[in-house]
C-alpha positions in Angstrom: 9.6 -8.1 -1.9 6.5 -6.0 -1.9 5.6 -7.0 1.4 8.7 -6.0 2.9 8.7 -2.5 1.0 5.2 -2.1 2.2 5.7 -3.1 5.8 8.5 -0.7 5.6 6.3 2.5 4.4 3.8 1.5 7.0 6.7 1.3 9.4 8.0 4.6 8.4 4.4 6.4 8.4 4.3 5.2 12.1 7.7 6.7 12.8 6.3 10.3 11.6 6.8 10.2 7.7 3.4 11.3 6.6 4.0 10.7 2.8 5.9 7.3 3.4 3.0 5.2 1.5 2.8 8.1 -1.1 6.5 8.2 -1.6 6.3 4.1 -2.1 3.4 4.6 -4.6 5.6 6.8 -6.8 8.4 4.4 -6.5 6.4 1.6 -7.7 5.0 3.8 -10.6 8.7 4.6 -11.9 9.6 1.2 -11.5 6.6 -0.1 -13.9 7.5 2.6 -16.1 11.1 1.3 -16.3 9.9 -2.2 -16.6 7.5 -1.2 -19.7 10.3 0.9 -21.4 12.5 -2.2 -21.2 9.7 -4.6 -22.8 9.4 -2.4 -25.5 13.0 -2.9 -26.9 14.3 -5.9 -28.5 14.4 -8.9 -26.2 14.3 -12.6 -26.6 11.2 -14.2 -25.5 11.7 -15.6 -22.2 13.0 -12.3 -21.0 10.1 -10.6 -22.5 7.6 -13.0 -20.5 9.6 -12.3 -17.4 9.4 -8.7 -17.5 5.5 -8.7 -18.5 5.1 -10.8 -15.5 7.1 -8.7 -13.2 5.1 -5.6 -14.6 1.4 -7.4 -14.0 2.3 -8.0 -10.3 3.9 -4.6 -10.0 0.4 -3.4 -11.4 -1.7 -5.3 -8.6 0.7 -3.9 -6.0 0.3 -0.1 -7.3 -3.2 -0.6 -7.1 -3.2 -1.9 -3.5 -0.8 0.9 -2.2 -3.0 3.3 -4.1 -5.9 2.2 -2.1 -4.0 2.8 0.9 -3.3 6.2 0.1 -6.6 7.0 -1.0 -8.6 5.4 1.8 -5.6 6.8 4.5 -5.1 3.1 5.4 -2.0 3.3 7.4 -2.7 0.5 10.1 0.1 -2.4 9.1 -2.2 -4.7 11.0 -5.2 -3.8 8.6 -6.4 -6.8 6.6 -6.9 -5.0 3.5 -3.4 -5.9 2.2 
C-alpha cells in the first residue's frame, strides 16, 4: 500500500501538484495519530500487537517521505526509496 501511495504522490507531483508529497506526508502523520489513539484503548493482545506493527511500518514510511520532502526528491526513479 505504501509503495502505491508514494508512487501516486510522485505521479501527482509530475502532473503539477507541487505539494503532493507534503500532502501525503500529512496523511501518513494523521494515520499514525489515529492508530496511536486506537492502541491506547482497551484492546485484546492480538489486535494491539497488529496495530503496533502497523504503527512501526507507518513511522518508517513517514520518515522516508519526510526525507523526500526535505531533500526535494521528486524523481520516482530515484534509488532513495
